[in-house]
Residue frames as qw, qx, qy, qz and C-alpha x, y, z in Angstrom:
[[0.576, 0.065, 0.753, 0.313, 30.73, -103.33, 105.40],
 [0.463, 0.721, 0.501, 0.119, 28.40, -101.66, 102.92],
 [0.025, 0.958, -0.129, -0.257, 30.30, -98.34, 103.12],
 [0.352, -0.529, 0.684, 0.358, 33.48, -100.33, 101.95],
 [0.459, 0.137, 0.812, 0.332, 31.98, -102.72, 99.28],
 [0.393, 0.775, 0.449, -0.211, 29.49, -100.41, 97.73],
 [0.118, 0.853, -0.311, -0.402, 32.18, -98.13, 96.14],
 [0.269, -0.321, 0.852, 0.312, 34.02, -101.20, 94.89],
 [0.441, 0.432, 0.783, 0.074, 30.84, -102.72, 93.33],
 [0.312, 0.869, 0.230, -0.307, 29.88, -99.32, 91.89],
 [0.037, -0.733, 0.525, 0.432, 33.33, -98.84, 90.39],
 [0.346, -0.084, 0.893, 0.276, 33.31, -102.31, 88.81],
 [0.397, 0.586, 0.706, -0.024, 29.94, -101.84, 87.39],
 [0.203, 0.899, -0.006, -0.389, 30.60, -98.37, 86.14],
 [0.174, -0.558, 0.656, 0.478, 33.76, -99.49, 84.45],
 [0.359, 0.145, 0.885, 0.260, 31.65, -102.00, 82.55],
 [0.264, 0.758, 0.580, -0.140, 28.97, -99.55, 81.68],
 [0.015, 0.812, -0.088, -0.577, 31.04, -96.51, 80.43],
 [0.047, -0.362, 0.686, 0.630, 32.18, -98.06, 77.19],
 [0.699, 0.435, 0.387, -0.416, 29.82, -98.67, 74.38],
 [0.876, -0.251, -0.192, -0.364, 29.56, -101.28, 73.13],
 [0.406, -0.612, 0.652, -0.185, 31.14, -103.21, 76.01],
 [0.607, 0.229, -0.746, -0.150, 32.66, -106.64, 75.10],
 [0.546, -0.306, -0.743, 0.237, 32.14, -107.67, 78.82],
 [0.266, -0.579, 0.132, -0.759, 30.43, -106.21, 81.88],
 [0.163, -0.131, -0.863, 0.459, 29.96, -107.12, 85.49],
 [0.308, -0.474, -0.522, -0.639, 26.23, -107.01, 86.12],
 [0.660, -0.678, -0.036, -0.321, 25.82, -107.87, 89.81],
 [0.295, 0.428, -0.751, 0.406, 28.08, -108.56, 92.71],
 [0.816, -0.434, -0.257, -0.282, 26.88, -111.02, 95.31],
 [0.043, -0.548, 0.678, -0.488, 28.73, -111.12, 98.76],
 [0.746, -0.130, -0.627, -0.183, 28.34, -114.62, 99.99],
 [0.740, -0.571, -0.288, 0.209, 30.16, -114.27, 103.40],
 [0.147, 0.760, -0.391, 0.498, 32.44, -112.01, 105.48],
 [0.863, -0.435, -0.206, 0.154, 34.55, -113.33, 108.31],
 [0.300, -0.885, 0.335, 0.118, 37.60, -112.30, 110.24],
 [0.742, 0.546, -0.374, 0.105, 40.94, -113.14, 108.46],
 [0.517, 0.289, -0.660, 0.463, 43.58, -115.21, 110.24],
 [0.532, -0.514, -0.631, 0.233, 41.38, -115.53, 113.31],
 [0.185, -0.964, -0.181, -0.067, 41.38, -111.63, 113.82],
 [0.726, -0.194, 0.043, 0.659, 45.19, -111.41, 114.03],
 [0.007, -0.947, -0.017, 0.320, 46.47, -107.79, 114.06],
 [0.761, 0.317, 0.181, 0.536, 48.74, -106.78, 111.27],
 [0.379, 0.143, -0.003, 0.914, 50.90, -103.66, 112.23],
 [0.089, 0.180, 0.182, -0.963, 49.28, -100.32, 112.23],
 [0.444, -0.128, -0.557, -0.690, 46.40, -101.59, 109.98],
 [0.562, -0.164, 0.578, -0.569, 45.18, -103.99, 112.56],
 [0.525, 0.104, 0.841, -0.087, 42.94, -106.92, 111.79],
 [0.224, 0.178, -0.595, -0.751, 41.55, -107.79, 108.34],
 [0.681, 0.257, 0.483, -0.488, 38.16, -109.09, 107.20],
 [0.174, -0.052, 0.852, 0.490, 37.79, -111.67, 104.36],
 [0.579, 0.405, 0.187, -0.683, 34.99, -111.00, 101.94],
 [0.268, -0.049, 0.906, 0.324, 34.00, -113.86, 99.62],
 [0.511, 0.501, 0.342, -0.609, 31.58, -113.66, 96.77],
 [0.534, 0.292, 0.686, 0.398, 30.55, -114.04, 93.11],
 [0.217, 0.526, -0.101, -0.816, 30.50, -111.35, 90.40],
 [0.591, 0.477, 0.650, -0.009, 28.03, -112.00, 87.67],
 [0.059, 0.592, -0.265, -0.759, 28.66, -110.68, 84.16],
 [0.763, 0.522, 0.376, -0.065, 28.02, -111.01, 80.48],
 [0.298, -0.360, 0.527, 0.709, 30.18, -111.02, 77.38],
 [0.589, 0.636, -0.007, -0.498, 29.34, -109.99, 73.92],
 [0.806, -0.019, 0.534, 0.254, 30.19, -113.01, 71.69],
 [0.583, 0.740, 0.259, 0.214, 30.32, -110.74, 68.61],
 [0.099, -0.965, 0.220, 0.102, 32.90, -108.30, 70.03],
 [0.634, 0.615, -0.420, 0.207, 36.42, -108.51, 68.46],
 [0.076, -0.649, 0.631, -0.417, 37.99, -108.50, 71.85],
 [0.705, -0.212, 0.556, -0.386, 36.22, -111.77, 72.73],
 [0.731, 0.490, -0.391, -0.270, 37.21, -113.64, 69.56],
 [0.320, 0.443, -0.816, 0.188, 39.89, -115.61, 71.35],
 [0.560, -0.158, 0.616, -0.531, 37.45, -117.20, 73.80],
 [0.103, 0.097, -0.939, -0.314, 37.08, -120.73, 72.48],
 [0.165, -0.404, -0.880, -0.185, 33.50, -121.76, 71.48],
 [0.038, 0.277, 0.380, -0.882, 32.04, -118.51, 72.95],
 [0.386, 0.128, -0.374, -0.834, 29.87, -118.18, 69.82],
 [0.509, -0.162, -0.814, -0.228, 28.32, -121.71, 70.68],
 [0.100, -0.153, -0.744, 0.643, 27.51, -120.84, 74.33],
 [0.063, -0.698, -0.707, -0.093, 23.81, -120.10, 75.26],
 [0.139, 0.261, 0.024, 0.955, 22.82, -116.39, 75.08],
 [0.065, 0.482, 0.616, -0.620, 20.57, -114.27, 77.29],
 [0.327, 0.803, 0.494, -0.066, 17.74, -112.01, 75.97],
 [0.048, 0.929, -0.152, -0.335, 20.32, -109.35, 75.20],
 [0.842, 0.515, -0.157, 0.027, 22.38, -111.80, 73.01],
 [0.099, 0.737, -0.608, 0.278, 25.23, -112.04, 75.41],
 [0.776, -0.080, -0.613, 0.122, 26.81, -114.98, 77.25],
 [0.478, -0.784, 0.132, -0.374, 26.59, -114.84, 80.95],
 [0.669, 0.200, -0.612, 0.372, 29.36, -115.89, 83.27],
 [0.629, -0.769, -0.024, -0.115, 30.29, -115.95, 87.01],
 [0.563, 0.422, -0.488, 0.517, 33.55, -115.38, 88.65],
 [0.684, -0.578, -0.373, 0.243, 34.50, -115.92, 92.28],
 [0.218, 0.725, -0.256, 0.602, 36.18, -113.12, 94.26],
 [0.747, -0.446, -0.365, 0.330, 38.05, -113.01, 97.46],
 [0.148, 0.772, -0.145, 0.601, 38.89, -109.60, 99.10],
 [0.619, -0.362, -0.438, 0.542, 40.93, -108.90, 102.15],
 [0.070, 0.740, 0.055, 0.666, 40.29, -105.52, 103.64],
 [0.145, 0.203, -0.612, 0.750, 41.09, -103.80, 106.96],
 [0.230, -0.565, -0.778, 0.152, 38.46, -104.34, 109.57],
 [0.091, -0.820, -0.242, 0.511, 38.75, -100.59, 110.18],
 [0.590, 0.672, 0.264, 0.360, 38.84, -98.89, 106.71],
 [0.063, -0.989, 0.102, -0.091, 40.43, -95.72, 108.30],
 [0.566, -0.647, 0.475, 0.190, 43.56, -97.65, 109.22],
 [0.812, 0.264, 0.419, 0.310, 44.27, -99.03, 105.74],
 [0.284, -0.410, 0.295, 0.815, 46.39, -97.26, 103.16],
 [0.536, 0.636, 0.249, -0.497, 43.42, -97.04, 100.70],
 [0.180, 0.521, -0.715, -0.429, 45.27, -99.09, 97.98],
 [0.927, 0.092, 0.214, -0.296, 44.29, -102.21, 96.16],
 [0.073, -0.445, 0.851, 0.267, 46.55, -105.14, 95.39],
 [0.821, 0.268, 0.109, -0.492, 44.81, -107.24, 92.90],
 [0.197, -0.329, 0.887, 0.259, 45.65, -110.71, 91.65],
 [0.744, 0.234, -0.292, -0.554, 44.01, -112.35, 88.62],
 [0.661, -0.281, 0.678, -0.155, 43.62, -115.99, 89.53],
 [0.403, 0.379, -0.736, -0.390, 44.58, -118.81, 87.22],
 [0.616, -0.128, -0.748, -0.211, 42.06, -121.68, 87.46],
 [0.636, -0.683, -0.215, -0.289, 41.05, -120.57, 91.01],
 [0.781, -0.171, -0.315, 0.511, 44.51, -120.75, 92.56],
 [0.137, -0.987, -0.018, -0.083, 45.54, -117.96, 94.77],
 [0.834, 0.182, -0.130, 0.505, 49.25, -117.26, 94.43],
 [0.065, 0.893, -0.065, 0.440, 49.69, -113.78, 95.64],
 [0.497, -0.753, 0.366, -0.228, 51.20, -114.84, 98.99],
 [0.985, 0.073, -0.069, 0.143, 53.17, -117.73, 97.71],
 [0.457, 0.638, -0.331, 0.525, 56.33, -115.62, 97.64],
 [0.405, -0.658, 0.397, -0.495, 56.04, -115.26, 101.47],
 [0.960, -0.183, 0.167, -0.131, 55.79, -119.00, 101.87],
 [0.817, 0.466, -0.166, 0.295, 58.79, -119.58, 99.75],
 [0.157, 0.744, -0.359, 0.541, 60.83, -116.97, 101.65],
 [0.661, -0.561, 0.316, -0.386, 59.99, -118.48, 105.01],
 [0.997, -0.028, 0.053, 0.051, 61.36, -121.88, 103.83],
 [0.612, 0.650, -0.258, 0.371, 64.66, -120.36, 102.84]]
């Protein structure tokens, strides 16, 4: 588990730390639970998947031009670095055996917490 998630966390944090000054950055990633996906059902050559659920904690620079469109960000409480802290939930499906996956990421930006990525499959089945 650690072997799979650590590179993801390291990559996300590095992306936030390599630009200066960063208008936003992920500061920590907290994995809250891991469990078999779809009761351990096997999916073709990849096999079973594991669901990883957690929270990414980050901070925004309210003075950054890139963040000006965020309503009332300038009024939010700031930490000791003058940044506004935030949390975002994440939900990752990964192969139970990383060696059997294709080493690609399919990413969905959620809208108000709704997961829509597989909605097209549900619609197709109804037709």
